[in-house]
RODREN-567777 format. One line per 5 residues: number of its first residue (from 1); their letters; for each residue x, y, z of C-alpha. Coordinates in steps of 0.1 Angstrom, whole numbers. Example, Ala and Ser with C-alpha at 12.3 -4.5 7.8 and 13.67 -1.06 7.14 Angstrom:
% residues 2
1) as) 123 -45 78 | 137 -11 71;
% end
This chain:
% residues 264
1) mdlrd) 145 44 -119 | 169 72 -110 | 152 92 -83 | 174 123 -85 | 152 154 -88;
6) ktclv) 120 133 -90 | 88 144 -73 | 75 116 -51 | 40 114 -34 | 35 89 -6;
11) tgasr) -1 86 6 | -10 75 41 | 23 89 53 | 13 102 88 | 24 69 104;
16) gigla) 35 33 99 | 47 20 66 | 38 53 48 | 59 74 72 | 88 49 69;
21) iarel) 87 50 31 | 86 88 31 | 116 89 55 | 135 65 33 | 128 85 2;
26) akrpv) 140 116 20 | 175 101 20 | 175 105 -18 | 177 139 -36 | 140 140 -44;
31) rllvg) 111 165 -40 | 89 147 -15 | 52 153 -11 | 41 137 22 | 4 127 17;
36) vrqld) -17 128 49 | -54 128 54 | -52 156 80 | -24 182 78 | -23 185 116;
41) ryvpi) -12 149 118 | 19 155 96 | 50 142 113 | 80 164 103 | 106 146 83;
46) eaprg) 142 159 81 | 164 151 51 | 200 141 57 | 228 158 39 | 224 150 2;
51) gatdi) 188 140 7 | 155 155 -3 | 157 190 -17 | 122 198 -6 | 97 181 18;
56) tpvrv) 61 193 17 | 30 179 36 | -1 177 13 | -36 167 21 | -47 134 4;
61) dlasr) -80 122 16 | -93 90 -2 | -125 88 18 | -148 98 -11 | -149 109 -47;
66) esida) -154 144 -35 | -126 144 -10 | -102 130 -36 | -112 157 -61 | -107 184 -34;
71) saael) -73 170 -25 | -63 171 -62 | -75 207 -65 | -53 216 -36 | -23 200 -52;
76) geelg) -29 221 -83 | 0 219 -107 | 19 196 -84 | -5 168 -95 | 9 168 -130;
81) sidvl) 45 168 -118 | 44 136 -98 | 70 111 -110 | 65 85 -83 | 31 78 -67;
86) vnnag) 32 54 -37 | -4 43 -31 | 1 33 5 | -30 47 23 | -55 21 34;
91) lmtgg) -78 7 60 | -83 -28 75 | -114 -46 88 | -119 -82 93 | -135 -110 114;
96) lleeq) -165 -132 106 | -183 -116 77 | -217 -115 95 | -201 -95 123 | -183 -69 103;
101) dvgei) -196 -34 103 | -211 -25 69 | -199 11 71 | -164 0 78 | -165 -24 48;
106) yamfq) -175 4 25 | -149 28 39 | -122 1 34 | -130 -6 -2 | -131 31 -9;
111) anlvg) -97 37 6 | -79 5 -5 | -92 1 -40 | -116 28 -53 | -96 58 -39;
116) lthlt) -63 42 -51 | -77 38 -86 | -91 74 -87 | -59 90 -75 | -38 70 -100;
121) rlvlp) -62 81 -127 | -56 117 -118 | -18 114 -116 | -12 92 -147 | -17 118 -175;
126) gmler) 13 138 -164 | 34 107 -163 | 23 97 -198 | 30 132 -211 | 66 130 -198;
131) rsgri) 68 93 -208 | 82 86 -174 | 68 75 -140 | 64 48 -114 | 31 38 -98;
136) vnnas) 36 18 -66 | 6 0 -51 | 4 -17 -17 | -12 -50 -26 | -4 -69 6;
141) isgya) 0 -106 10 | -38 -107 16 | -41 -99 -21 | -28 -134 -28 | -35 -156 3;
146) yfpga) -73 -156 11 | -76 -167 47 | -108 -169 66 | -115 -139 88 | -101 -116 60;
151) styaa) -129 -119 34 | -134 -82 27 | -99 -71 33 | -85 -98 10 | -111 -89 -16;
156) skagv) -100 -53 -16 | -63 -62 -19 | -70 -88 -46 | -85 -59 -65 | -53 -40 -61;
161) vafse) -34 -70 -75 | -57 -72 -105 | -56 -34 -110 | -18 -34 -108 | -13 -63 -132;
166) slrre) -38 -50 -158 | -24 -15 -156 | 12 -28 -160 | 3 -44 -193 | -17 -14 -204;
171) lkgtg) 13 9 -199 | 39 -12 -217 | 59 10 -240 | 48 43 -224 | 77 48 -201;
176) vstlq) 55 45 -171 | 58 14 -149 | 41 -2 -119 | 54 -18 -88 | 32 -41 -67;
181) lvtpg) 41 -44 -30 | 32 -78 -15 | 35 -64 19 | 41 -89 48 | 35 -84 85;
186) vetdm) 51 -50 94 | 52 -38 130 | 27 -10 128 | -6 1 145 | -24 -16 116;
191) laatd) -7 -49 123 | -16 -46 160 | -52 -40 149 | -50 -70 126 | -37 -92 155;
196) avygq) -66 -80 176 | -92 -88 149 | -78 -120 135 | -65 -132 168 | -100 -139 180;
201) hmdts) -102 -168 156 | -66 -178 148 | -31 -179 163 | -11 -151 147 | 20 -155 169;
206) awdrq) 39 -174 141 | 34 -147 115 | 66 -131 100 | 71 -96 113 | 96 -69 103;
211) spesw) 102 -32 112 | 87 -5 90 | 122 8 84 | 134 -26 71 | 104 -29 47;
216) aakvv) 107 7 36 | 143 2 26 | 133 -27 4 | 104 -7 -11 | 126 23 -21;
221) kaieg) 153 -1 -35 | 126 -18 -56 | 113 16 -68 | 148 23 -80 | 149 -11 -98;
226) dghil) 131 -24 -128 | 109 -52 -113 | 71 -50 -111 | 66 -71 -79 | 83 -68 -45;
231) gpggk) 77 -101 -27 | 73 -105 11 | 102 -128 18 | 104 -152 47 | 77 -176 56;
236) talak) 51 -152 42 | 65 -160 8 | 53 -196 12 | 17 -183 15 | 21 -164 -17;
241) lasrg) 36 -194 -34 | 8 -216 -21 | -18 -192 -35 | -6 -200 -70 | -10 -237 -65;
246) paqal) -40 -259 -58 | -66 -244 -34 | -62 -274 -11 | -28 -260 2 | -44 -229 16;
251) dlfse) -74 -249 27 | -51 -270 48 | -33 -240 63 | -67 -224 71 | -81 -254 88;
256) rmfkr) -51 -256 111 | -51 -219 119 | -88 -208 120 | -117 -216 143 | -151 -199 140;
261) eprr) -155 -199 178 | -135 -171 195 | -102 -181 209 | -104 -156 237;
% end
């Protein structure tokens, strides 16, 4: 996809991967909408020479149906002009299921799957009318490799995988395409929280890790390409590959990594 003069919205762009993707997009001559839940948390982004022609922070709150509708109302006509939607915003919770906070589980499914679907539903008609658009969904490696301690998070991301694949087939011939991000371990606050939660029951020290900037560069390059899946690369790719084979492979990995009794 040629990004010149395209309007791009990145959700969850106040920090981490979302901020890195927004900064990478700002290197292109795009109109950039930086989606943040709270406008006072917007981190100013400067475009280099030849980069983004306009950078505007916008409120995108996926916490509830009402907050999404309110965010859409604030976007106004901008909603119908979005050419690239990067559904990056999300939450993480994990640990033994019986110990997870129910409120956090509901909030995570709302942000990771329900809110993502709702926002896409609002943006899609404008893309279809122009017969052009790109919908980018952060599916995560957890959408493929279902490890213990990640039951609810993996379920939410598996839903994103299913949504992305079904929508991809549904949109064939419309000029609108999807891109599924099989995000690996990226050095962000969320990964640190993941280490803290999962690290109680498994050794996470061997996980592949890369910088937000490195992953963001790959994401934007994939947006500009024609593919529908951006794989994680590295050792994490083996987990994705194993997920497509017999369940025994992931069972074996899990048995080696996971203990119900806290490690520390």
